[in-house]
MIPAFI-835875 format. One record per residue: x negated, y, z of N, C-alpha, C, O, CB in turn. Coordinates in steps of 0.001 Angstrom, whole numbers, plus 500000, padded with zeros to 6 digits. Glycine has a CB too. Layout:
// residues N
XYZXYZXYZXYZXYZ/...
// end
This chain:
// residues 395
989486572928485746989962574246486418989091574766487548988051575425487547991365574058487001/990068574115488792989506573809490120988040573435490482987548573977491471990205572821490541/987340572593489793986147572253489726985795574028489741985375574606490744985726571125488376/986070574707488409985184575351488352984747576837489166983690577454489295985270575348487277/986257577059489662986546577544491112986037577559491802985551578494492439987169577265491710/985963576169491935984934575900493506983161576327493252982367576595494154984958573741494002/982953576300492203981552576449492235981230577783492301980135578227492646980911575860491156/982588578679491830982098580160491846982239580620493411981482581515493788983090581200490755/982862580242494036983043580233495258981882579841495969981666580475497001984050579538495521/980938578782495606979920578674496800978869579662496371978274580418497139979250577092497058/978705579586495122977615580922494348977787581872495005976746582089495625977843581507492815/978879582919495338979534584147495946978907584176497110978209585127497464981068584162496123/979177582764498039979156582794499376977635582612499474977254583044500562980111581726500110/976401582018498562975241582203499211974554583621498876973480584134499191974380581056498877/975537583982498179974655585846498170974974586098498812974227586254499777974679587096497340/976357586389498946976967586855500543976062586801502018975870587701502835978254585785500880/975602585403502013975139584858503200973443585648502689972950586245503645975410582809503400/972767585696501682971531586185501664971464587365501895970475587905502391970945585993500698/972367587861501612972151589312501699972013590416502812971487591497503078972989589672501124/973109589095503442973444589654505169972476589246505861972455589725506995974794589084506012/971330588252505512970552588274505892969479589115505792968668589322506695970503587547505795/969464589684504515968589590374504243968337591972505299967307592534505671968905590480502804/969567592237505473970436593440505801969790593618507121969017594463507573972170593236505817/970610592063507812970107592419509684969059592046509822968687592260510976970822591720510998/967773591206508772966151591922509085965438592737508952964355592893509517965412591633508863/966181593679507819965792595017507481966353595400508709965480595638509543966301595739506100/967591595555509148968109596789510466967259596025511646967167596731512651970298596893510957/966698594909511745965920594793513084964369595256512809963632595473513770965973593141513680/963970595378511657962780596073511574962823597528511853961811598168512138962263595871510349/963925598006511772963408599709511686964303600062513181964390601117513808964132600891509834/964944598622513451965254599292515449963978599026516368963763599652517405966789598165516537/962844597632515665961813597843516255960703598878516139959821599110516965961458596951516166/960897599416515045959744600375514506960551601721515487959903602540516140959623600597512314/961742601702515414962458603107516714961752603191518090961352604136518770964310602752517320/961751601710518259962014601667519773959928601862519929959224602556520663963116599674520526/959687601088519081958162601667519612957216602680519337956067602812519757957402600910519482/957911603403518531957807604817518152958440605890519705957795606587520489958922604995516511/959613605654519640960229606123521037959673605684522167959562606612522968961546605770521213/959275604660522577958771604830524093957638604635523958956912604136523098959257603992525197/957456605434525656955696605794525770955095604381525537955683603299525560955066606484527536/953285604749525217952273603609525084952085602760526574952682603271527522950745604312524578/951508601835526779951850601518528079949890601884528295948936601707527538952787599612528412/949989602336529427948819602680530029948094601808530889948591601283531885949025603678530645/946391601583530336946037600417531373944610601003531840944029601737531041945936598674530618/944281600852532521942882601318533236941492600246534024941712599285534760943500602226534468/940694600538533786939796599208534115939335599153535728939230600280536211938296599237533103/939040598043536656938262598578537830936831598313537728936138597296537692938744598000539119/936531600137537679934429600023537571933915599338539121933114598441539387933367602260537478/934531599962539727933938599243541549934278599209542096935161600034542330933224599402542443/933934598080543053934529597950544119933902597331545119933442596191545060935515597475543921/933846598589546729933040598635547277934094597916548640935179598301549076932278600025547160/933191596700549046933669596058549978932732595847551033931659595283550816934168595005549528/933199596427552610932520596057553392932439594629554234933072593788553596932646596915553929/932036594224555108931607592619555465932933592323556042933680591374555804930168592288556670/933110593541557027934840593302556982936313593308556835937250592979557562935048593272557248/936154593947555274936817593750554570937338592888553877936600592051553359936637594157554272/939245592812553586939500591567552872939754592112551300940597591446550699940875590692553581/939435592702550897939203592884549421940288593808548941941397593613549438939229591489548602/940149594937547920941458595079547035942539594527546666942161593480546139941302595184546221/943614594568546611945016594080545575945691594876544514945973596070544411946229593831546402/945851593887543799946812594823542576948058593393542133948034592292541584945424595489540640/948837594129542661950214593324542578950161592119543150950571591118542563950698593061541231/949508592082544692949506591092545464948573589522545305948602588359545707950807590959545450/947435590831544054946423589555543568944922590063543651944658591156543149946742589029541832/944049589404544190942537589788544470942398590579543197942872590254542109941340588434544652/941673591688543470941322592808542352939774592688542435939314592767543574941936594536542708/938796592490541296937502592431541166937193592935539813937770592749538742937019591127541432/935956593741540175935009594361539014935283593901537874934833592815537510933599594147539125/936149594723537037936257594669535608938136594085535058938664594004533949934834593425535116/938613593809536385939850594104535936940384595218535491939901596348535420940479593849536633/941936594611535048942963595650534440944147595869534981944975594959535014943310595379533215/944419597125535496945795597699535652946395598193534870945833599051534189945946598441536359/947674597899534642948891598282533315949804599447534165949923599879535311950179596560532724/950174599582533262951401600720533848952095600510534777951402599563535148952411601052533068/953110600557535740954100600047536604953319599196538105953966598881539104955068598959535559/951418598892537871951426597962538534950568599034539870950019600128539737950757596516537728/950759598137541164949912598756542772948983598363542408948877597256541880950170598271544412/947779599406542647946338599037543761946455599189545298946612600349545680945027600110543460/946413598376546099945960598694547478944274598600548186943371597860547797946822597756548216/944234599431549131942987599107548973943126599169550847943374600203551467941854600238547852/942870597636551554943192597795553229941774598276553934940860598617553183943737596109554021/941683598291554601940239599032555937939120598109555261939052596931554913940450598512558320/938385599079555249936782598492554817936547598436553557935463597969553208936415597070555224/937699598995552333937613598919551215938006599913550502938905600652550905938032598046550933/937282600124549109937515601437548444936823600826546848935898600052546600936566602999549375/937786601605545977937617601118544851937627602238543773938072603372543950938557600123544686/937226601888542947936909603019541420937092602587540287936371601734539771935499603522541123/938432603302539550938967602537538213938475604340537868938224605439538363941095601618537984/938630603328536300938388604326534906938870603598533798938964602381533635936755604739534536/939293604984532723939713605016531675939211606171530940938633607087531525940916604895531768/939442606162529481938657606403528535938669608265528568938001608877527736939236605542527125/939167608707529198938489610182529836938808610583530760938792611798530953938575611287529266/939260609621531772939758610176533364938740608816534068938130607849533610942081610078533823/939024609494535613938711608423536376939491608729537381940295609655537281937349608179536696/939324607727538913939835607792540045939345607460541156938264607043540741940651607354540007/939309607344542066938268607102543500939422606295544706940113607217545140937557609098544314/939673605534545089940438605014546333940172605105547292939189604364547292940660604050546482/940267605521548423939917605748549777940379604347550504941254603633550013940671607146550378/939647604010551813940708603260552448941822603246553098942370604318553353940430602851552935/942249602326553402944035601929553817944853603141552714945230604223553165944569602394556099/944982602878551708945358604021550558946078602973549407945941601752549333943713605007549817/947032604036548386947477603489547995948051603929546485948933604784546400948001603202548886/947510603310545354948092603859544239948648603160543611948476601959543819947466604400543530/949747603676542354950772603224541420950468603898539889951096604931539659952287603683542041/949581603415538846949572603412538097950866603748536749951368602852536070949015602656538400/951208605282536612952059605536535424951367606062534153950235606461533881953093606504535799/952176605944533690952477606217532014951872607985531642951450608383530556954643606073531670/952012608780532921951429609860532359950713610976533750950371612158533790952726610577531360/950743609649534919949701610156535628949709608724537050950420607730537200950115612085536129/948555609296537846948426608152538836949423608962540283949283610043540855946382607748539220/950175608098540418951120608267541546950441607396542890950334606192543123952729607647541048/949910609054543892949468608392544930950749608258546178951407609190546639948124609186545373/950842606844546520951881606279547751950901606710549278951288607035550400952189604097547564/950002606596548908949205607283550833947842607242550395947259607098549320949360605962552728/947434607475551980945775607642551887945767608642551407946593609542551555944845606732551127/944174608624550306943599609732549886942976609085548822942582607919548865942764610509550841/942859610060547580941907609560546523941143610949545650941492612118545815942889608512545402/940725610775545293939675611854543722940040611335542868939916610165542508937870611892543379/940792612605542237940913611812540774940474612918539871941077613985539982942580611202540307/939427612813538916938385613822537617939452613556536336940182612633535973936261612955537107/939220614470536020940027614649534500940750614186533985940641613845532807939631614604533622/942286613920535091943237612965534700944249613615535281943847614615535876943055611519535088/945656613409535358946670614202536159947285613193536949947556612039536616947749615018535306/947577614077538627948202612970539426949381613331540035949755614480539799947360612474540443/950129612594540820951834613108541549951377612348542470950695611342542664953647612702540846/952399613725543342952467613594544688953918613554544700954409614494544074951752614679545555/954910612608545316956075612779544970956806613331544158957281612710543207956371612982545513/957091614898544426957904615526543288957031616541542624957427617462541910959268616228543801/955663616236542978954478617697542605953544617098541399952599616310541400953151618221544254/953975617554540749952258616884539305950940618082539524950862619301539676952917617182536653/950155617102539448948907618273539470948294617927538092948499616749537801947594618116540896/947853618368537503947214618454535952946111619373536037946052620369536758948282619034534738/945310618981535297943882619776535108943037618764533681942860617565533467942756619681537006/942679620125532924941857619652531777940425619023532093939958617972531653941656620832530861/939935619807532846938710619092533452938278619582534803937095619918534758937511619232532535/938648619692535618938478619764536927938494618270537781938887617217537279939549620707537356/937975618418539192938051616864539736938582617578541470938045618463542136936011615686539621/939028617278541571940598616986543081940537616158543681939974615082543485942150616664542847/941559616812545179941179615224545944942669615651546856942841616576547650939123614958547169/943401614833546496944498614626546879945118613738548649944877612551548871944772613995545646/945728614457549443945678613141550516947177613436551228947822614484551266944109613192551882/947400612461551631948833612482552147949067612891553529948314612028553980949415611189552031/949440613425554466950067613834555750951038613688556169951470614727556669950106614719555969/952018612441556279953303612400556542953761612894555486953269612689554377953735612970557643/955047613811555778955806614180554444955110615574553801955513616467553055957559614462554800/953960615303554434953602616999553569952025616246552902951718615193553460953212619025555153/950978616782551673950255616741551001949262617672550686949757618756550380950753616470550373/947924617644550645946828618513551049946259618175549807945773617063549600945965618262552454/946308619439548633945114619599547465944305620183547650944536621279548159945289620054546371/942933619824547364941487620619547533941124620490546318941451619474545705940313620081548564/940365621498545709939666621595544271938421621451544712938114621944545798939847622952543346/937501620757543951935855621013544440935166621500542872933976621804542796934920619194545202/936260621528541433935304621564540357936646621938539594937670621361539961934253620116539922/936724622974538434937139622759537141938556624327538031938370625121538953937678620507536482/939597624117537268941014625117537567942005623429537442941777622421536772941504626874535834/943224623800538511943897622684538809945333623726538919945505624826539445943251621692540263/945954623089538395947915623843538465948191622728538778947783621618538437949063624527536941/949428623345539933950459622381540177951641623100540065951609624330540111950366621680541474/953101622244539866953974622433538839955114621283540114954711620475540950953305621832536855/956730621726539724958051620929540358958251621120539309958477622235538838959109621254541525/958203619679538461959153619725537403960790619757537682961629620523537207958835618571536627/960914618908538404962081619035539466962951620522540151964164620699540258961404618374540646/962223621108540396962560622406541048961797623469539941960635623838540108961922622497542802/962676623914538739961807625288537846962107626199538602961878627278538056962230625803536229/962669626343539992962871627577540367961246628733541001960992629927541160964068627222541541/960434627158541190959341627929541896958247627850540692958464627159539697958804627191543490/957470628345540799956536629170540267955391628115540236955161627578541320956282630548541106/954621627724539148953012627113539109952594627980539854953024629103540116952078627005537723/951208627086540402950223627438541344948684627134540645948403625970540360950519626556542748/947777628157540403946290628073539805945755627524540950946247627933542002945488629501539296/944870626698541023944054626544542129942025626502541311941656625712540443944789624782543038/941379627304541801939784627555541725939257626448542507939818625694543301939229629045542364/937802626534542022936747625502543151937058626265544439937477627423544442934702625499542814/936826625547545514936698625512546517937821626100547393937398626601548435935656625896546591/939341626163547185940399626060546973941253625059547513940830623919547325940381626104545994/942611625171548289942962624342548944944744624513549109945271625577549436942052624426550122/945237623689548916946828624207548782947574622812549929947140621661549970947565624134546567/949003623468550925949472622001551340951024622293550672951746623291550671949400621567553343/951116621417550312952649621176549624953585620285550560953156619539551441952524620310548061/954817620458550263955908618888551048955860618157549787955655618359548590958042619172551666/956104617338550492956172615566549695957729615565548794957878615329547596956298613873551337/958601615850549638959722616189548511959809617764546977960719618300546344961043616474549712/958855617850547015958534619042546224959670620751546732960016621523545838958878618367544390/959955620946547846960754622103548068960054623027548205960660624007548640961557622106549022/958743623213547979957959624668548189956519623777548063956375622559548165958294625742550004/955099625255547701954340625077547496953470626109548296953426627291547957954420624876546402/952662625529549551951983626514550460951254627554550069951324627807548867951217625970551195/950523628284550775949956629254550221948443629021550201947930628348551096950366630412550849/947739629527549257946544629284548657945415629880549862945261631027550281946513630056547090/944536628281550309943519628947551337942050628824551016942002627972550129943685628320552737/941155629128551212939787629081551112939240628106551922939292628190553149939226630259551380/938364626556550935937671625861552147936493626914552851936120628050552558936886624350551553/936077625865554015935026626685554208933522625712553806933776624689553171935160627262555849/932431625889554036931614625478552927931618624352553763931548623320553094930221626250552383/931682624127555178931854622668556162932581621935555716932163620779555780932358622698557508/933834622080555119934530621211555128934294620579553018934415619427552600936124621913555899/934010621641552329933532620966551370932218620012551214931929619305550249933499621790550659/931529620182552390930434619563552596930765618155552863930333617228552179929707620183553586/931646618005554012932288616739554510932866616145553721932880614948554009933094616804555425/933610616485552419934348615974551517933160615036550572933205613834550312935197617222550759/932218615949550220930639615394549422929993614207550399929365613293549863929223616920549323/930066614222551023929584612940552081930054612281553106929579611782554127928696613147552665/931766612447552310932916611550553036932752610206551831931941610051550918934855612506553113/934115609212552389933751607767551633934377608238550059934724607282549365934740606081552483/934485609110549671935200608835548451933989609491546828934349609610545657936988609863548715/932840609727547321931608609933546753930465609174547447929360609060546915931358611336546737/930802608595548800929146608005549230929447606516549041930366605896549575928482608367551116/928451606004548126928250604536547567928609604065546760928531602853546558928479603746548048/929387605325545660929911604490544615929053605130543353928722606275543045931677604577544483/928826603600542681927335604133541677927547604424540053926786604127539132926040602744541666/928859605118540005929409604967538417929960606614538826930797606719539722930914603350537870/929417607929538087929536608965538063930560609155537956931044608261537261928987609443537502/931567610138538372933062610664538062932903611841536891931900612554536893933850611375539592/933964612005535876933400612692534571933609614629535200934581615081535805934693612082532769/932416615341534801932535616422535551931669616370536279931007617393536456933553616634536126/931358615233536939930608615889538810929704616695539174929542617273540248929932614999539669/928762616718537648927748617672538371928106619050538450927278619940538643926442617666537725/929538619269538279930407620430538429930310620526540084930377621571540731932064620191537734/930175619490540495930080620089542389929184620295542494928226619680542025930319619334543710/929178621479543317928383622313544046927399621664545166926172621705545259929284623237544634/928465621002546048927835620003546684927296619370546977926612619348548000927833619686546805/927468618280545808926681617444545226925567617258544400925192616186543924927175617067544884/924890618727544209923868619168543547922511619121544594922473619883545560924272620591542981/921425618176544318920548617912545095919657619015544777919269619243543631920080616600545008/919305619766545898917952621235545681917022620592544926916603619461545169916958621939547268/916635621389543873915269621111542851914300621488543639914167622658544000915115621953541388/913688620737543912912015620976544598911243621764543534910981621487542364911019619341544904/910900623052544454909927623827543492908837623522543799908633622917544852909930625217543445/907869623855542973906054623342543120906002624917543548906534625929543093904789622647541291/904903624592544891904250626299545092903263626440544156902700625594543462903465626721546640/903107627841544246902344628363543336900978628287544254901433628326545397902887629833542773/899666628206544350898496628245544791898264629588544104898800630026543085897596627014544503/897655629952544626896603631445543894895526631111544100894943630517545007896623633058544508/895160631743542734893507631240542224892712631577543527893198632259544429892716632263540672/891582631101543554890407631338544572889858632733543774889795632926542560889098629847544702/889535633516544739888721634786544282887316634479543419886966633336543712888298635639545674/886543634979542624885557634652541966884628634849542748884739635877543416885427635166540879/883240633894543011882181633620543464881258635146543074881238635704541977881737632155542843/880483635614544435879915637519543821878726636532543026878351635400543333878999639298545550/878167637671541564877735637024541533875760637295542090874769636597541873878351636686540401/875920638505542779875122639337543524874611637593544520875133636482544435876186640994544468/873529638029545298872401637460546064873619637753547129874533638577547091870618638221546135/873279636785548058874172637393549576873138637796550447872555636879551024875190636153550542/872788638903550670872094639641551558871755638875553196872689639042553981872985640962551632/870702638180553692870956637778554694871256638349555711871139639561555529870366637265554867/871629638086556829872271639235558101871165639655558716870156638955558794873335638611559389/871288641111559318870838641682559690870005641167561152870712641019562148871631642487559524/868788640948561249868388640636563163868905641713564337868895642935564485866466640727563458/869287640737564959869628641778566048869059642653566818867862642785567072870041641382566769/869963643251567185868848644720567640869579644630569169870717644519569626869152646792566505/868020644763569721868064645172571203868147646868571839867436647863571700866731644542571724/869420646559572592869838647813573030868570648397573688867989647770574574871094647726573993/868091649745573200867008650213574514867901651598575724868702652522575572865178651178573488/867285651092576639867897652232577179867467653764577263866309654180577227868052651886578274/868349654336577353867772655678576949866779656523578360866787656292579569869282656692576448/865984657561577521865098657904578262865177658632579307865567659784579112864446658280577727/864819658191580843864948659004581229864794660411581675863633660693581378864998658637581386/865454661637582334864893663075582241863916663359582792863869662882583926865579663971582615/863132663900582527861812664458582808861869665556583013862389666259582146860919664349581995/861263666299584482861211667648585007860437668608584241859526668439583429860704667636586299/861075669783584737860398670839583496859235670979584265858996670929585471861217672508583037/858399671218582983857129671584583569856786673032583581856876673838582655856102670900582897/856295673247585047855996674827584974854497675086585150854134676084585773856809675678586171/853474674097584547852214674541584358851684675916583829850772676686584128851798673718583664/852714675857582876852800677281581740853230678432582609853038679592582247854099677138580326/853868678098583866854009679581584438853066679842584978852364678906585361854980679923585307/852706681018585201851719681332586249851992682516587246852989683151586903850471681611585575/851355683014588441852179683599589091851685685342588702850653685865588281852122682988590676/852506685638588948852824687012588613851189688134589185850878689245588756854565687400589632/850651687501589971849228688396589903848415687585588966847412688262588740848338688599591467/848367686785588494847953686194587356847640686416586348846583686129585787848382685702587094/848916687204585809849242687476584622848590689001584674847707689280583863850844687247584312/849048690003585661848434691329585915849865692148585169849914693166584478846612691584585064/851044691138585686852046692351585764852412693130586730853085694153586608853064692071585482/851831692509588075851893693462588894851377694815589287850170695021589164851780693011589483/852074695651589695851585697210589342851531697802591051852383697666591929853011698274588097/850449698357591095850108699094592418850515700517592409850369701509591695848594699056592717/851207700109593744851415701949593837850268702931594746850381703995595354853075702291594746/849146702001594500847710702798595794847135703612594762846422703046593933846112701514596674/847325704818594679846814705710593768845271705976594049844525706732593427847646706976593822/844918705004595360842940705486595483842548704817594660841331704828594474841845705145596880/843122704233594091842747703276593035842291704051592038842758705126591663843813702376592550/841059703279591488840535704107589655842013703660588874842597702589589041838584703003588460/842361704577588147842747704533586914842913704850585706841977705621585490843134704489586943/843645704729584553843280704967583600843796706651583603844595707338584240843730703906582627/842965706809582654843870708849582519844846708291581962844837707198581395843150710528581289/846305709488582188847206709599581466847369709672579923848326709417579192847561710364581918/846317710037579720846968710240577666845974708824577174845558708774576016846123712498576346/845606707541578327845446706203577390846642705582576384847564704970576923845154705031578391/846633705670575565847180704768574564847717703872575092848911703769574809846401704258573708/847137702833576069847648701764576622848859701969577857849537701186578523846448701069577082/848738703385577776850069703899579120851004703758578723851046704518577756850312705308579708/852401702972578842853238702615578672854124703722579874853756703646581047853095701141578650/855041704515579583855258704870580766856614704305581697857014704600582824855230706195580581/857198703170580451857966702183580789857631701170580329857645700959579116859048702311580584/857263700340581192856739698636580775858210697783581066859028697910581977855150697861582102/858176696933579976859445695752580285858495694553579700857568694471578894861299695990579236/859215693689580530858967692232580853859923691326580036860861691926579511859174691956582421/859856690021579839860780689263579234861201688373580974860302688179581792859996688229577657/862014688136581124862488687577582449862100686036582552861613685301581693864124687764582594/862362685847583502861572683830583919862839683381583335863864684032583540861234682967586167/862847681956582381864023681142582167864770680835583716865997680792583806863515679691581351/863767680606585039864288680514585934864537681951587237863821682560588032863630679419586188/865831681958586862866338683009587445866572683252588807866831684317589369867252683151586969/866388681601589469866821681110591267865324681443591693865345681984592799867405678975591713/863951681296591166862898681546591924862719682886591578862613683247590406861754680671591747/862656684088593098862563685506592493860890685776593034860521686837593536863958686784593225/860195684838592859858313685509593275858339685366591330857980686387590745856503683841594710/858702684288590549858564684759589370859276685492588576859510685094587435858386684076588875/859718686618589002860726687260588496860216688715587934860070689424588929861794687319589557/860074689031587424859296690081586506860606691322586466861709691367585922858785689287584641/859866692197587293860640693411587625859979694316586762858771694370586535860652693873589156/861285695332586100860607696923585602860219698032586817860901698221587824861879697819584584/859112698634586518859330699743587528858755700893587054857600701103586684858781699473588876/859744701633587117859103703086586530858206704201587800858563704649588890860680704089585853/857181704304587156856216705378587641856906707017588202857652707842587674855183705613586259/856195706926589539856832707843590771856529709453590070855352709728589836855827707535592609/857146710046589887856830711716589218856005712433590629855401713504590688858749712858588745/856236711417591687854678712335592748853726711554592601852732712045593136854712712557594650/853455710291592011852264709797591890851320710782591122851560711796590466852388708517591283/849991710027591483849028711048590430849083710622589495849780709655589186847633711300590545/847859711659588324848147711506587457846895710115586577846783709677585432848363712952587094/846218709875587845845464708282587410845797707314587709846012706945588863844333707948587735/845915706670586679846994705061587002846463704561586313846096705029585236848634704751586746/846186703065586864845613701772585955846640700707586447847678700943587066843797701234586303/846117699375586022846627698274586491845473697846587085844280698117586953847277697387585569/846239696976587899845468696368589264844481695691588798845015695411587725846268695394590245/843363695149588730842382693807588439843184692850589393843058693080590596840482693970588931/843933691884589040844168690613589676843249689779590416842494689011589821844559689899588844/843265689902591959842118689564592922841999687778592846841152687166593498842549690219594679/843143687011591808842899685695591812843162685522590243843768686311589517843821684819592889/842511684197589855842417684253588809842548682316588719842090681468589484841109685247588365/843186682206587731844011680695587785842551680309587205841850680911586392845791680278586657/842293678873588033841245678167587816841413677201586273842547677494585894841071677326589187/840979676491585538840976676524584202840262674415584555839471673935585367839724678239583270/840807674035583836841206672304583977841089672007582796842069671347582451842712671746584508/840472672140582093839903672341580505839076671067580627839489670091580001838864673949580056/837601670903581584836695670121581607836595669455582881835606668797583205835663670707581236/837638669626583625837786668784584683839113667900584785840249668064584341837647669591585803/838466666822585605839295665646585351840045665664586654840031664696587413838470664227585024/840590666591586863841682666956587980842762667387587625842658668315586822841361667859588850/844056667025587959845166667258587096845445668945587699845091669424588777846575665948587333/846133669532586677846662670744587139847388670408588193847365669212588486847405671484586216/848247671363589075848981671432590526849962671680589507849789672295588455848617672603591967/851011671134589933852633671584588913852821672793590148852416673008591290854495669908588760/853648673377589194854645674675589979855369674104591077855776672942591084855912675413588951/855510674849591914855844674498592831857660674949592428858033675933591790854893675104594030/858644673704593138860021673775592853860257674706593350859444675348594016860851672875593159/861940675152593069862411675369593330863394675510594885864450674882594807862321675138592553/863279675882595576864133675478597130865434675157597108866045675764596228864211676612598172/866060674450597732867113673666597230868356674955598002868086675590599021867064671686597887/869697675096597211869775676237598072870689675012598589871163674076597945870284677983597619/870801675389600255872287675043601001873480675502601433873817676272602332872199674742601828/874121674798600514875574675479600516875725675384602104875038674639602803876947674574599518/876821676327602622877238676528603787878551675805604246879656676329604104877309677812603870/878414674909604652879782674277605283881054675526605377880866676684605749879376673636607053/882268674974604967883311676412605133884121676013606454884576674893606684884612676720603591/884188676821607046884327676937608485885857676279608773887007676610608484884149678619608991/885536675710609145886935674921610182888099676102610680887938677022611482886159674131611998/889011675818610099890132676274611133890539675313612103891145674254611936891386676664610461/889926676076613588890417675521614644891703676394615712891628677371616458889118675219615333/892918675400615288893770675901616275893712676655617846893226676012618777894311674965616377/894095677670618010894103678424619146894696677793620513895822677390620805894805679580618789/893672677859621117893771677047622823895363677773623151895731678910622855892090677756624411/896078676760623814897795676745624224897388678037625449896330677837626045898670674715625084/898109679212625801898181680386626255898712679388627592899699678667627447899113681677625384/898164679421628529898606679038630295898933680280630852898028681113630886897276678343631391/900070680595631313900249681144632112899820681116633367899563680003633825900997681140632022/899628682350634267899119681894636169900345681402636691901420681493636097898573683414637439/900208680973637607901326680603638256901789681993639134901087682971639393900997679244639155/903057681770639461903321682565640270902985682367642244902934681460643075904661682662639788/902846683743642186902553683469644261904038683002644662905221683153644358902086685430645540/903165682321645565904264681083646933904891682409647811904352683371648358902858679600648536/905828682113647714906674683327649023907489682522649740908531681923649473907835684719648405/906558682664651065907001681813652395908309682822653186908353683940653699905371681594653632/909196681797652956910000682895653754910174682659655585910411681670656278911644682870652995/909933684036655869909826684321657505911655684115658114912684684388657497909074686378657815/911493683541659522912767683628659742913091684556660426912276685003661233913231682710660170/914407685131660303914964686459660411915169686010662165915363684908662677916554686900659220/915035687321662746915624687338664142916871687634664246917235688497663447915046688168664967/917998687058665239919341688048664956919127689234665370918112689393666049920655687680665624/919857690222665141920329691445666018920753691383666870921734690642666930921008692155665736/920379692006667939921079692090669138922221693034669300922434694167668869920208692359670061/922849692257670016923860692841670275924373693789671192924399693593672407924326692198670311/925030695442670288925050696384671257926635696948671845927717697097671277924209697500670626/926297697109672872927925697616673098928651698420672500927922699262671975928174698133674097/929694698613672297930205699950671494929956700971672420929878700779673634931828699998671035/929813702218671780929423703679672722928136703835673077927884705007673357930113703799674125/927385703227673155925614702921673549924754703775672034925190703914670891925146700524673558/923828704081672450923310704939671562921496703891671304920674703924672221923325706854672422/921275703309670350919778702808670161919045703649669497919391704517668695919611701570669466/917652703245670000916309704496669757915764703013669101915442701894669498915153705572671532/915875703716667929914455702175666853913665702780667717913664703906668215913679702184664565/912555701244667877911127701096668512910219701233667631910355700671666545910832699868669156/908891702154667962907888702268666822906874701343667519905800701084666975907299703914666405/
// end
């Protein structure tokens, strides 16, 4: 009986031990699963580029030299000494670290310890301030106890989780803000100058890197100007008609010299028979002759200055005889039609001598006649006449 009781105790102990082992294993499995879901996943980024100048000592990760292709896990720190720059990249975001800077990879952000960095499509931390964005690019730089955030593309939001009293601030492209490292306040939003944006695009955070940042093409300062091809206007169509030869040069002719008026057609008054005689002794035509004209009119000569060729109108005197006729001219103009001699030219009008204007002469100055000189004669003293005597004037 003692033997059967011992066997039963041994069997029950085995089952208890087995059940305890199964329960312990199940508890450990549940605890492991809970811890795996409760703790955040470990973050891991990859070094995409390392730019080292000849004088640079190289980047370091936890006091180990970092090279292209190495991985950085959560909690590890990346340090870049002078003359060294590093680019890191993950699935959806990327960051670049300038010289003399440090950055710690956190599970939820890239925390800047010093220097400056550019972050794209990822969350950053500056002390107590959290910088979040969905598709933006911004730079962070530490300036002592202050930090400056500059937005290059997209929208960036700044918040302080430890101080809910301060409202979040949103920044647009080409805007910047200065914050306190301790997270006490967020400064006013300011606008960046175009020269400042150009300086960032040409600085150490962009120049020299081969791997582009996500959404880098949205940065206006990094856009290359598109070369526009100048359109040359088409040449005008050639004329179908034949081109006329240029005209021959024309030699200018001098103007004709003025010619003197021809007085050869003007005959003296005696030759034309236009003079009338007042001598009644000559034979004259009868008064009743139809050729008689009481008033004879003649056209005046065009040269009014020559009185010898001026035709005057005369009226017959009432006291003249009834017999009146034209006087036959005693001179007839010679004919030059059959002669080789040239007709004498008519006498030219005598030149009119213009009398000079009398010159006003000043009147001669009036000279007064000198006054006659008066010569004073000495006056003889009067004689002294004694009192009581009579003076008889002498003649």
